[in-house]
C-alpha positions, -999 to 999 in steps of 0.1 A, spaced: 204 582 -163 209 570 -124 227 542 -118 208 525 -98 180 531 -125 199 518 -151 205 487 -120 165 484 -117 149 492 -154 140 453 -167 130 447 -133 106 480 -135 96 473 -171 86 436 -164 64 446 -135 49 479 -145 33 492 -184 15 523 -177 21 555 -161 13 564 -127 -21 563 -110 -16 594 -97 13 617 -91 46 613 -78 36 643 -52 5 624 -37 12 607 -3 -20 584 15 -41 603 45 -46 579 76 -84 584 63 -75 567 28 -44 548 34 -61 512 32 -82 524 -3 -43 537 -12 -28 504 -3 -49 482 -22 -50 499 -48 -10 499 -55 -11 466 -46 -31 457 -72 -14 478 -102 16 464 -94 -3 428 -96 -19 434 -125 11 450 -142 32 420 -133 49 399 -158 29 371 -145 3 383 -153 8 395 -182 23 358 -193 -7 344 -177 -32 364 -196 -19 360 -227 -17 322 -225 -52 321 -217 -66 347 -236 -101 347 -252 -130 369 -261 -138 374 -225 -105 382 -209 -95 408 -241 -129 425 -235 -116 424 -193 -82 442 -207 -104 470 -230 -127 478 -201 -93 483 -180 -74 499 -204 -104 531 -214 -106 528 -172 -72 536 -167 -68 566 -198 -98 581 -177 -83 579 -139 -50 591 -158 -69 622 -177 -84 633 -141 -114 610 -130 -102 605 -97 -134 591 -89 -129 564 -120 -103 550 -94 -123 527 -75 -132 511 -104 -106 508 -120 -94 488 -88 -122 466 -83 -118 455 -125 -84 452 -121 -88 427 -93 -115 407 -114 -94 401 -140 -66 392 -117 -94 361 -105 -99 354 -136 -61 343 -144 -58 329 -107 -92 304 -116 -81 297 -149 -42 286 -143 -28 272 -107 10 273 -109 2 312 -116 -19 310 -85 5 300 -65 29 324 -84 12 356 -77 -1 348 -47 34 346 -31 42 379 -48 7 393 -32 17 390 3 51 406 -3 35 429 -15 10 435 13 35 434 33 53 466 20 22 486 21 9 474 56 26 505 66 20 541 51 57 543 41 56 514 22 20 529 6 44 556 -3 72 538 -14 51 519 -37 33 547 -52 65 563 -60 75 525 -77 44 527 -97 49 569 -104 81 559 -119 105 576 -90 127 544 -89 157 563 -68 132 569 -41 116 529 -42 153 514 -43 145 502 -8 108 493 -22 123 475 -49 146 452 -37 121 436 -15 98 434 -48 131 414 -58 128 392 -33 95 385 -34 95 385 -74 122 355 -69 104 339 -42 72 335 -64 92 329 -98 108 298 -78 77 294 -69 55 287 -98 89 272 -118 87 246 -89 48 237 -93 58 235 -131 81 210 -125 59 193 -101 38 187 -129 65 172 -154 81 150 -127 50 140 -116 37 125 -149 82 112 -152 70 92 -117 36 72 -128 59 62 -158 85 52 -134 58 37 -114 45 14 -141 76 7 -150 83 -9 -114 58 -29 -121 70 -47 -151 92 -49 -131 118 -25 -143 126 -2 -120 128 -5 -84 104 4 -58 134 30 -45 137 43 -80 98 54 -80 100 63 -40 131 93 -48 110 108 -77 77 110 -56 95 126 -28 108 148 -58 74 158 -66 60 162 -27 90 185 -20 84 209 -54 43 209 -46 35 199 -10 -4 206 -14 -15 175 -37 -30 149 -14 -29 121 -41 7 125 -42 12 121 -6 -12 95 -7 5 69 -41 47 82 -21 25 64 10 14 37 -7 51 31 -17 70 33 14 44 9 29 59 -13 -1 93 -6 5 91 -12 45 93 21 51 62 20 78 78 52 99 79 67 68 47 55 55 30 68 91 41 104 85 27 106 45 -7 94 58 -10 126 81 1 154 55 -25 136 31 -49 140 56 -34 179 59 -39 181 24 -71 166 12 -95 188 1 -131 170 2 -145 143 23 -134 112 -3 -95 124 2 -98 126 39 -115 91 36 -87 84 12 -64 96 35 -76 76 70 -80 45 47 -43 52 38 -35 50 75 -52 21 87 -33 -1 61 -1 15 73 -10 9 109 -19 -27 100 14 -32 87 28 -22 119 3 -47 138 -15 -15 151 -50 -36 151 -69 -14 175 -58 18 158 -62 6 124 -98 -9 131 -103 29 146 -90 45 109 -114 26 86 -140 31 108 -133 69 105 -134 63 66 -164 41 68 -184 70 87 -173 99 59 -180 72 35 -212 62 52 -219 101 48 -209 105 14 -235 78 3 -262 88 20 -259 125 4 -257 112 -31 -270 72 -36 -272 69 -66 -232 77 -64 -216 38 -74 -186 52 -66 -193 61 -31 -207 28 -28 -176 12 -42 -160 34 -15 -183 21 17 -178 -14 6 -141 -10 5 -144 3 38 -162 -30 51 -139 -50 40 -108 -36 54 -128 -35 91 -134 -70 86 -97 -79 74 -87 -66 111 -112 -86 129 -103 -114 109 -63 -110 124 -80 -96 157 -103 -132 158 -131 -114 157 -153 -142 131 -189 -129 139 -181 -94 136 -155 -98 103 -187 -119 90 -211 -92 97 -186 -66 80 -178 -89 47 -220 -92 42 -222 -52 46 -197 -55 22 -215 -82 -9 -248 -64 2 -233 -32 -14 -217 -52 -46 -249 -70 -52 -270 -40 -53 -241 -22 -77 -235 -54 -105 -273 -57 -101 -281 -18 -112 -254 -22 -138 -243 -61 -149 -222 -52 -178 -197 -34 -153 -166 -62 -146 -155 -45 -120 -187 -44 -96 -187 -84 -108 -148 -91 -96 -155 -72 -66 -191 -93 -59 -169 -126 -64 -134 -113 -36 -169 -111 -10 -182 -140 -14 -145 -153 -16 -132 -132 22 -171 -144 35 -160 -182 29 -128 -179 43 -146 -164 74 -167 -199 71 -138 -218 66 -123 -205 99 -154 -213 117 -160 -247 109 -186 -238 88 -174 -261 56 -208 -266 36 -216 -226 40 -176 -218 30 -177 -242 0 -213 -225 -11 -195 -191 -10 -167 -200 -30 -192 -214 -56 -208 -184 -59 -174 -167 -65 -161 -198 -88 -199 -188 -110 -188 -151 -112 -155 -156 -117 -161 -182 -143 -181 -157 -168 -159 -136 -167 -127 -155 -174 -150 -172 -202 -165 -138 -216 -123 -122 -216 -97 -153 -220 -71 -134 -227 -78 -117 -187 -48 -126 -170 -63 -111 -135 -101 -128 -137 -81 -162 -152 -60 -160 -115 -93 -153 -97 -108 -182 -113 -73 -207 -103 -78 -194 -67 -117 -199 -61 -109 -233 -72 -81 -240 -52 -102 -226 -22 -128 -251 -32 -103 -280 -31 -92 -266 0 -130 -272 13 -132 -304 0 -105 -321 11 -107 -311 49 -146 -328 37 -130 -355 26 -140 -353 -5 -110 -364 -21 -120 -367 -60 -142 -338 -56 -104 -319 -40 -82 -332 -63 -110 -322 -96 -106 -287 -82 -75 -282 -74 -66 -303 -111 -84 -269 -129 -68 -247 -109 -35 -260 -120 -44 -258 -160 -51 -225 -157 -16 -221 -140 2 -241 -166 -15 -219 -200 -10 -186 -178 27 -200 -166 38 -207 -201 20 -179 -220 48 -159 -192 77 -182 -181 94 -152 -167 64 -143 -146 75 -155 -114 42 -158 -100 24 -173 -121 56 -203 -121 52 -205 -83 12 -203 -81 21 -231 -107 38 -254 -87 13 -245 -51 -14 -264 -72 12 -289 -79 16 -294 -42 -16 -296 -33 -23 -324 -60 4 -344 -40 -7 -337 -9 -46 -356 -24 -29 -381 -41 -11 -387 -5 -44 -394 13 -54 -413 -18 -30 -438 -12 -15 -429 -45 21 -426 -38 41 -423 -72 17 -403 -86 24 -382 -55 61 -385 -58 57 -370 -94 40 -341 -84 61 -328 -55 88 -338 -81 77 -315 -106 66 -289 -78 104 -289 -68 115 -286 -105 97 -249 -107 110 -241 -69 149 -249 -80 144 -227 -119 129 -199 -90 157 -204 -63 185 -201 -91 173 -172 -108 173 -154 -71 196 -169 -52 187 -140 -28 150 -146 -26 152 -161 12 111 -164 1 118 -193 -30 152 -205 -5 125 -212 17 100 -224 -12 131 -252 -30 127 -267 10 98 -275 17 94 -292 -16 125 -315 -9 108 -323 29 76 -333 3 98 -353 -14 116 -368 16 79 -380 32 69 -394 7 101 -413 1 92 -425 38 61 -436 30 79 -458 3 106 -471 22 133 -453 0 155 -440 32 184 -437 18 164 -410 -7 144 -391 21 173 -390 39 194 -372 10 160 -348 0 163 -338 43 199 -332 40 192 -310 9 166 -289 28 181 -283 62 214 -270 41 191 -244 23 179 -237 61 207 -239 79 220 -209 55 186 -189 58 189 -188 95 226 -182 97 217 -147 73 190 -140 94 188 -158 129 162 -137 143 141 -152 122 116 -177 146 102 -192 118 133 -197 100 142 -211 129 117 -235 131 118 -248 99 155 -262 104 148 -277 136 119 -296 111 146 -307 91 168 -322 120 137 -340 138 128 -358 103 165 -367 95 164 -387 130 130 -398 123 148 -416 94 179 -425 107 158 -442 139 139 -462 108 180 -476 95 186 -483 130 208 -455 129 205 -444 174 236 -421 178 231 -403 147 191 -403 154 202 -389 189 227 -363 171 198 -352 154 169 -348 181 195 -334 201 203 -305 170 165 -303 166 156 -302 211 189 -272 208 164 -247 188 132 -257 197 147 -247 235 154 -210 224 126 -203 210 102 -213 237 124 -196 258 118 -164 242 81 -169 238 70 -189 268 27 -181 258 33 -198 218 15 -234 226 29 -245 192 69 -242 205 62 -257 237 41 -289 220 74 -285 202 94 -295 237 79 -321 243 76 -338 209 116 -336 207 117 -350 247 96 -378 239 116 -386 208 152 -382 228 135 -405 254 127 -431 227 164 -425 211 183 -430 245 157 -445 270 168 -422 296 132 -411 312 145 -371 326 129 -366 288 99 -378 300 98 -357 330 108 -324 310 79 -329 285 55 -330 312 64 -304 334 60 -286 295 25 -299 294 13 -293 332 32 -257 325 11 -254 288 -23 -264 315 -18 -240 344 -10 -214 317 -43 -225 295 -22 -226 265 -27 -265 261 -54 -274 234 -83 -296 242 -70 -320 217 -39 -324 234 -51 -331 267 -45 -372 264 -8 -358 267 -4 -354 301 -17 -388 311 0 -407 286 31 -394 297 22 -394 331 24 -432 321 54 -429 307 71 -418 336 60 -440 362 81 -467 372 
């Protein structure tokens, strides 16, 4: 046997399983070129090993009957009934279409192979080569075999990649669950999803999940890119709406609020269309409510509170209909409680405390029912504690301190149970400390300083434990510094100046470490200036004016840098005035009052002096006069 035949015999055997449709001497004419090309391509595809393997995998009565009919037609064509050849091609194509519809990996693989064969059959020479190949004239078709080998390799690689992506996608989803339990990092899960999308880049939901992970990791440029790919791979309107919504989420994280609002509105338009076509589809209605919520969130950030309230009310109306239609659906109930809460948040910002309290109470009643029905559900329990906390915030703002204290304590009791049940859950621990801090604030307002100090000390103990468990967590460290401040504030009011100074110094030490680690963080810089200021206040009360002067000057140096970096920030400018006034009081140097007045007048001219601070200018003028 010819050495070239031996070399390509395995490929020939895997591709072919019957004799040629026609003699090796047949050469297609121009007139029948297209028909012959199609026949030869279909014959090769039908005989391909991938087709045989797929047929065996999904074989059923229908497919077996189709194959038997094809075998009969093939035998008749071989015996000379050439007129049946077009019917044979038609049945083979029908068989391939059935396999493609049933097996996605096969569809990808055979699609690549078909493209290669069609390229070969695009010229008369290529059709002739395929004819010789199908006729068994391997030596004459060596050039074609080379192309077929490369095409099949590419197809097999694609098929392998698709199958591998299926396995790796399952692993990635399991890794995501492990990440949610704190067992693996977000970066490790990202690596897995990146490999899935490399192997099979055509699955929309893979890109959506990868984009969410990129956002959580702070990799916003990557997240923006995946949002674009998610839109390109969307197979239907709902997927397109999800892609637009995800793009909006990325744009929010980037601070591009106008673009984010546009993306959410685009998603909303698609979802409105879906909901209009099928108003009874609860899933479409739910998606629509989410779009309204997201738009409201952007509008809140933009300061457009009337528009935000309207968005939240639209979401609320949908969720009320959903819960009315299916009152036993706890997901609908939970979403409805969120709508009430969001409306309450806007109403607080608008200063409409009665309306806000009513909204929070409506949210609370729903969450109370959910928590009572499923006491072991930590999500419902957490939601209940949040609604009680927000009710307490409004009651405190209204001056109803007993009611506020009761709300905060109710929230605290829930968080205490959650923290006791899962001591390793850092979120529960922090939430517990937050409720203790709020209780302490009310106790201060009520004049119950010993109780307030006890609350703040309990809060401090939790923050201290969190900071010790994760020393590199800057959030825990900042919380710890705030707890030192709160204890110091109570100690000052109690007249225990030595203890207060020690508390403020402990806070100062933490903030110095934080600012040293990240000098560009303006919030931490301001925190540090506050520590210097508080220490100066205590030192003034102690009569240690030189030390107080040094503390105020340290605070001023920080605040001057902040104010210079952001002249439009009214808070930074007001902080400058405070320091100038305190330095004047300690040193009797009127130059500080002059500087304070210059800052206040500049704020007034730029329109950033708050109306409540208008009195400052007259007071500074009075102090500056001889």
